[in-house]
C-alpha positions, 0 to 999 in steps of 0.5 A, spaced: 281 399 518 284 400 525 285 408 527 291 408 532 293 413 537 300 412 540 303 416 546 310 415 548 311 413 555 317 417 559 319 421 553 318 428 558 324 425 563 329 424 557 327 430 554 329 434 560 335 429 562 338 430 555 335 437 552 330 438 546 336 437 541 337 429 544 329 429 544 328 431 537 333 425 535 329 420 539 323 422 536 326 421 529 328 414 531 322 413 533 319 415 527 323 410 523 322 404 527 314 405 526 315 406 518 319 400 517 314 397 522 307 398 518 305 395 512 306 399 505 299 401 505 299 403 512 299 411 514 303 414 519 303 421 522 306 425 527 300 429 531 305 433 535 310 432 541 311 425 542 304 423 539 303 419 533 297 417 529 297 410 524 291 408 520 292 401 518 288 399 512 285 393 509 286 388 515 283 381 514 281 381 521 282 383 529 288 379 529 292 382 524 291 389 527 293 386 534 300 383 530 302 390 527 300 393 534 305 389 538 311 389 533 310 397 534 310 396 541 316 392 541 320 396 536 319 402 540 321 399 546 328 397 544 334 401 547 336 408 543 343 411 544 343 418 546 349 422 548 353 416 549 347 413 553 343 407 552 335 410 553 329 405 553 322 408 552 315 405 551 308 407 548 301 406 549 297 405 544 289 406 543 286 403 537 278 403 534 276 399 528 272 402 523 266 400 521 265 397 528 266 404 530 262 407 525 263 415 527 267 420 522 274 420 522 275 426 527 271 422 532 275 416 530 281 419 532 278 421 539 275 414 541 283 412 539 286 417 544 281 415 549 283 408 548 290 410 549 289 414 556 285 407 558 292 404 556 296 409 560 292 407 566 292 400 565 300 400 566 303 403 560 307 400 554 300 396 551 295 397 547 287 397 548 281 398 544 276 403 544 270 401 548 264 405 549 263 402 556 270 404 558 268 411 555 262 411 560 266 409 566 271 414 565 266 419 565 264 416 572 271 416 574 272 423 572 266 425 576 269 422 582 276 425 581 272 432 581 268 430 588 275 428 591 278 434 589 272 438 592 274 434 599 281 436 598 280 443 597 275 443 603 280 440 608 275 434 609 282 429 609 285 428 615 290 423 618 289 418 623 296 415 627 297 408 629 302 406 634 308 401 633 311 398 639 317 394 642 313 388 646 319 386 649 320 393 653 313 396 653 316 402 649 313 406 643 317 407 638 313 411 633 307 412 629 304 411 622 300 416 619 294 413 616 290 418 611 283 418 612 277 422 609 272 424 613 266 424 609 260 429 611 255 423 609 259 417 610 263 418 615 270 416 616 273 412 610 279 408 609 284 409 603 281 403 599 275 407 598 278 413 594 285 412 593 285 408 587 281 413 584 286 418 584 292 414 582 297 417 577 293 424 577 296 431 580 291 430 585 295 424 588 301 428 588 298 434 591 295 430 597 302 426 598 305 433 599 299 435 604 301 429 608 308 430 608 307 437 611 302 435 615 306 429 618 312 434 619 308 439 622 305 434 627 312 432 629 314 439 631 307 440 635 308 433 639 315 435 640 313 442 643 309 438 648 315 434 650 314 428 646 320 426 641 315 421 636 317 419 629 312 418 624 312 414 618 308 415 612 305 412 605 308 414 599 306 412 592 312 410 587 309 415 582 309 420 587 317 418 589 318 418 582 315 424 580 320 430 577 322 434 583 320 430 589 327 430 592 327 438 592 320 438 595 322 434 601 329 437 602 325 444 602 320 441 607 325 438 611 328 445 612 322 449 613 321 444 619 329 445 621 327 444 629 326 437 628 331 431 627 330 429 619 330 422 622 324 422 625 320 422 619 320 415 615 317 413 608 313 407 607 313 404 600 309 398 599 314 392 596 308 390 592 309 396 587 317 397 586 319 392 582 318 396 575 325 401 574 327 398 581 335 402 579 331 409 579 327 408 585 333 405 588 337 412 586 331 416 589 331 413 595 338 414 596 337 421 595 332 421 601 336 418 606 342 422 604 337 428 607 336 423 613 330 420 613 329 413 614 326 408 609 321 402 610 319 397 605 311 396 607 307 389 606 314 385 605 313 378 602 307 380 598 311 382 592 315 378 587 322 380 588 323 381 595 329 378 597 332 382 591 329 388 594 333 387 600 339 387 596 337 393 591 333 398 595 337 402 600 332 401 606 332 401 614 326 397 616 321 392 613 314 391 615 312 384 615 306 383 611 299 382 615 297 376 611 303 372 613 303 375 621 295 374 622 296 367 620 302 364 625 298 361 630 295 357 625 300 355 619 306 353 620 308 355 613 307 362 616 310 362 622 316 359 618 316 364 613 316 370 619 321 366 622 326 366 616 324 374 614 326 375 621 333 372 621 335 375 614 333 382 616 337 381 622 344 378 618 343 384 614 342 390 619 335 391 617 330 393 623 323 389 622 316 390 624 311 385 624 303 388 622 297 385 623 298 384 631 291 382 633 291 378 639 296 376 645 297 370 641 301 374 636 304 378 640 307 372 644 309 368 638 312 374 635 317 375 641 319 367 640 321 368 633 325 374 635 320 379 633 319 384 638 317 390 634 309 390 632 303 394 630 296 392 629 289 393 632 291 388 638 295 394 640 291 400 638 286 402 633 289 408 629 287 414 632 286 422 631 292 426 633 288 429 638 288 423 642 295 421 641 298 425 647 292 422 652 293 415 649 301 416 651 299 419 658 296 412 660 302 409 661 300 403 657 304 396 658 303 391 652 302 384 656 303 377 653 297 374 656 296 366 655 295 364 648 287 363 650 286 370 651 285 374 645 283 381 644 286 387 645 293 386 648 293 394 651 291 394 658 292 400 663 299 399 667 
């Protein structure tokens, strides 16, 4: 016997857009589809909202259970007509098998619920079997999130800034804001040490909003010091597509009306924009209407890079470090970078090379027609308090002979 806990993905946006009556109609359609999918002896119950429970009885083996669950996922994801519009939703399903899981009925349902949340975190539109080990990992993850929430409240997160430069003119064209955790015991931690833990949580959105406010405040401060410096910040797709994001962005821009909106740039990772690219494009278009510029980060690492150039309203692409770092030794990487530069130039899109670590890189990038660059060979990310002093050094980005590696940055 299998206890299944099913939750619809994306029901709330549909309910908000079309209204509660349409939402109720959608739930009726889903209920009917589930009723026609399960077998005669199975039991379907709506638990409330957009959550359902399904009891699959008389199963010969786990494969039979999986077969029914896959049919449920498939049938729920079929288009639904609401007010002359075609709507697609999906579902996440948690499953626990009895007697392998020999708990009482109420606990069986709770275990299926926990597995359902694992399915959602795994990407939605999928199923997940209950595993006690996953439950232990869940408890550990919850503890980590609580520690990060405490760190956020105690203002342990800071922004570091890395310059983007024009190697041809020695001009600093802007900075990228990079999130860091100033851990009281472990020192400065990079995003890979904490961002995956909060992905998809409310803390991710709260931290993202804090970054936007901090970046705008920093632009305003530097402007008051006589430096007009554009700053880019990184945003996750989930935050970008969260309800009310563009309204929040518009409000924040209005709060800092003394600075041009174009001095703020959003960087979105190219590898995470493939899902629902049409909706992402609409939201990005709204951001551009507000005057904010859009950059596609890690370009070339996704599965639909060229399609994104056509479908997404972007101003700049940043060639992934994995390609740039290889150009001194790999003809393939060199050819790929050259091709990307040529395509973007024809499309009128600016291009920046990430991962410039040496004078060899900078010299080759200039030969390939890509003067805009960023990387540790130019400057490491630095606290905001060091930026103005760094700029006042009046630096020049020398193109040294290829055999002289290391920092490109030298005093003029």
